[in-house]
C-alpha positions, 0 to 999 in steps of 0.5 A, spaced: 790 634 486 790 634 494 798 636 494 796 642 490 790 644 494 795 644 500 800 647 497 796 653 494 792 654 500 799 654 504 802 659 499 796 663 498 794 663 505 800 665 508 801 671 503 794 673 504 794 673 512 801 677 511 797 682 507 792 683 512 797 684 518 800 689 514 794 693 512 791 692 518 797 694 522 797 700 518 790 702 521 792 700 528 790 693 528 795 688 531 795 681 528 792 678 534 786 682 533 786 680 525 786 673 527 780 674 532 776 678 527 777 672 522 775 667 528 769 671 529 766 670 522 764 663 524 764 663 532 761 670 533 763 676 537 765 672 543 772 670 539 774 677 540 775 676 547 779 672 552 783 668 551 786 672 545 791 667 543 786 661 543 781 665 538 787 668 534 789 660 533 782 659 531 782 664 527 788 662 523 785 655 522 779 658 520 783 662 515 787 657 512 781 652 512 777 658 507 783 658 503 783 651 502 776 651 500 778 657 495 784 652 492 780 646 492 774 650 488 779 652 483 783 646 482 776 642 481 774 647 475 781 648 472 781 640 472 775 640 467 777 647 464 783 647 460 783 654 459 784 656 466 791 652 466 793 655 459 791 662 461 793 662 468 795 669 469 788 672 466 784 666 470 788 667 477 787 675 476 779 673 474 779 668 480 782 673 485 777 678 483 771 673 483 773 671 490 773 679 492 766 680 490 764 674 494 767 675 500 766 683 500 759 683 497 756 677 499 759 674 505 761 680 509 755 683 509 751 677 511 755 676 517 757 683 518 751 688 515 755 694 518 761 692 514 757 693 507 762 696 502 758 702 500 756 704 508 764 703 510 766 708 505 760 713 505 763 720 506 770 718 505 775 721 500 776 718 493 783 717 495 781 713 501 776 709 498 781 707 492 786 705 498 782 701 501 779 697 495 785 697 492 788 693 498 783 688 498 783 687 490 791 687 490 791 681 496 785 677 493 788 678 485 795 678 486 796 674 493 791 669 492 788 668 485 795 668 482 798 663 486 792 658 486 792 659 478 799 658 478 799 651 482 793 649 478 797 650 471 804 647 474 801 640 473 796 640 467 796 633 466 795 630 473 788 628 474 788 623 480 787 625 487 
C-alpha cells in the first residue's frame, strides 16, 4: 500500500500543483509565490518573505505531504470498502469534491479567515465566481480525486503494506 500512496501522491500532487501554477499565473501570481503561500499555511506569513527559494521549496514539500495524507486516507478507506475500488470514477470524483469542501470551507477559513469563499466572491459576477470555483473543483475532482481512486483500484486484491 505504501507504494500506491507514494505513486498517488506524486501523480495527483504534480497535476494539482501544475494546475495551481496555471490558474494562479492567469491571475498574475508566479509559481514561487504560489509555493510560498502553501508554506505559509503551517509556517505563517513569514514564509512569504525571503529567501523566497527556501520557502518555495518548503511549500513544495508541504504540498506533497498534504497530498500523501489525502492519498493515504483514501487508500485506507478503499481497502475496507470494496465499492470504492469497484466504482473508482464516481468514488474519485466524490473524493475530490469532499477534499474541496474540506480545504475551502474548513481548513482555508480557519487559517485565513479573509479567504472564506462567500467573502472573496462577494460582489463578483456569476461568471467570475463560476470560473474560480470551477477551477478549484476541477483540480480537486479530476486532477486529485480521480488519480488517487484509479491507483487504489488498480490493485484491489493487494492488502499488505
